[in-house]
C-alpha positions, 0 to 999 in steps of 0.5 A: 869623768876622766878627772874623777877616775884619775883622782880615784887611781891616785888617792886609793892605794891599790896595786896590780894582780899576780899576772901584771906583776909578772909582766912588770918583772918581765919588762925589767928584764927587757930593760936589763937587756935580757929576754923575759923568762916566760918559763918561770915557775907558775908564770902566766901567759905573756901578752907581748904588748903588755910586756913592752908597756910595763918596760916603758912604765918601769923606765919612766917611773921605776919603783912606782911603775906598779901604781902607774900601771893601775892608773893607766888601767883606770884611765883605760876604763874611762876610754872603754866607757866612752867608746861604749857610748860611741858605739851605742849612739851610732847603733841605737841612739843617745838614750841607749848609749847612756844606758850602755855606758852606765852598765859598763862603767858600773860593772863590779868585774870591770871596776876590779879589773881596772883597780888591779891593773889587768891587761883586759881593760886596755884591751877592751878599750882598744876593741871598743874603740875599733867598734866605735870607728866601724859603727860610726862609719861602716866599712872604714877598713884600715883604721879598724883593722889597725886598732884591732891589730894593736889589741891583738898583742894584748889578748888573742880575742882580737884575732877573731874580731880582725878575721871576722872584720876582714871577711865582712869588709871583703875577703879580697882586701889583702891589706886587711888580711895582712893587718889581721895577721900582724898580731898572731904572727908577732905573738908567735914570733916572740914565743919562738925567739924567747922559748924556741916554741912558736906556740909556747903561750898556748902550750904553757897556758894549758899545762898551767891550767892542768897543774893548778887544777882549774876548770877546763874542757869543752864539757864545762863551756855551756854552763860556765858561758851562761854563769860567767856572762850573767856574773860579769854583766850582772843578772838584771843587765843580762836579762835586759840584754836578752830582751834588747836582742829581741827588740833590736831584731824587731826594729832592725830596719830603724837601726844602724850598724847592728853587725858591730854588737853582734860581731863583739858577741860572736867573737867572744863566744868563739874564743871562749869555746876555743879555750874549752876545745884547747884545754885552757882554763875557763875563766870569766875574763875570757867573756869580757867582750861579749859582756860589753855587747850585752851592756849595749843591748841592755841599754837599748832594752831600757832606754830604746823607747827614747828613740821612738816618736811619740805614740802608743809604742813609745809609751808602752815601752817606756812603762816597761823600761820604768818597771825594769829600772825599778827592778834594777834599783831593787837588785842594786839595793840587795847587792849593795854589799858588792861595792862594800866587798870591793872596798874591803878587797882594796883595803886587803890589797893595800895591807898585803902590799904594805906587808910585802914592801916592809918585808923587802926592806927588812935587812934579813930579807935583803941580805939573805938569799934566796928568799923563799915563799910557801907558794908562787902567790907572792913571788912576782910582788916581792921580786918587784919590790926587791928588784931581784932576779928570778933565782933570788925569790923562789917557792918552797913548793918548787924547791923543797920545804927545807930550802936555805935562805930567808924563809917567809911564812904567811901568818895572820888572818885566815884570808891572807893564809888561804890566798898567799900561803896555800895554792891548789895542789900544794901541800900545807907543810910549806907554810908551817911557821917556826914555833920558836919565839925568836922568829916574831912576825915581821908584820900582820902577814909575814914571818921570816926565818933567817936560815942563812945564819940560823938565827932570828932577831 
């Protein structure tokens, strides 16, 4: 499986998302002996270990660090699926473990996150690795807390898991409390050193959510909780997980380490509610941990009958599972377009990336500064390709429509214009390309107006 995933990552040309390109640029700043500028315009939330990881990839691979990051995240998905199998086998048995691994590995959301180099995939791989260690030997202690401490430097959901684990094993275990505190302490210290505000990540994330007009607030949590979980896990898996929870409760005397999927679901739920209370963006990515817990329960619902001895109960459960499987196949047939949509999205990403690369090689763009874009959307991508500091690549939505330098405009198909030429709360006047034929498009997506010399080609 790892070989297939590696071949996919190397052959299929896909590239990181906006947040990940920002982390790659921050990693370069670290390598240049500078502190990452977390206060850059429309900067995402920093994830300290991800910044360090991106710096290491850039040191090793240079201009190919973006592709290396995608490869790493695709391999992390393989680790995630293997860890889910280990948890499922320890809690429910081999059959349910295979089902849980299949449900996790076939999730459209997880596949897209891996293909776009999201921090969530290596984070989930670490969390499920810790879960596997605990499920296989409950009360393992430092090994589990140590892995969660590393995961907590990628996403704060691991802080809740580490705290719950400390309470579960025993609140007198001060070594586990110290490990649970490592990630939040290091995260706040990095914020303090870089910005002077130990809670900068929290404050900046809340401010950015407000600026971009994203859905937030505790009132939106209940509806989003159900819809996001169902979308991430997929509706049949979500429904099977509900049944799996009932079956697991009924057969709890036969099962082991049920506290592990329960803790995964509870920690993810607490964190998601916390984002609403804290005024942060309410995003599907914040429910990936409970979504994996649902995959574990769904695996038990569909294949748990294989763990029963021959008899009436096993036969009835098996028939119900067969009916559920037929429903799942029908759902996949109806939703087959989702995988076609993933393929189209990957092709679109490749085309836009090649347009950014071609733009970065254009002499007018390389020799004229600053390079300006209508919105913040493509800033980190172009900065990475130009290997340019923040001051050299700006958004006209920040500095004004008449900004000097090489002014780039998003042209071409409507999808490109909508995604990269527009943004929430940004006037469309920042992406009005010049009508003068002296400024032909550089490629399918971008046109440049050279305002340094006032001329075109």
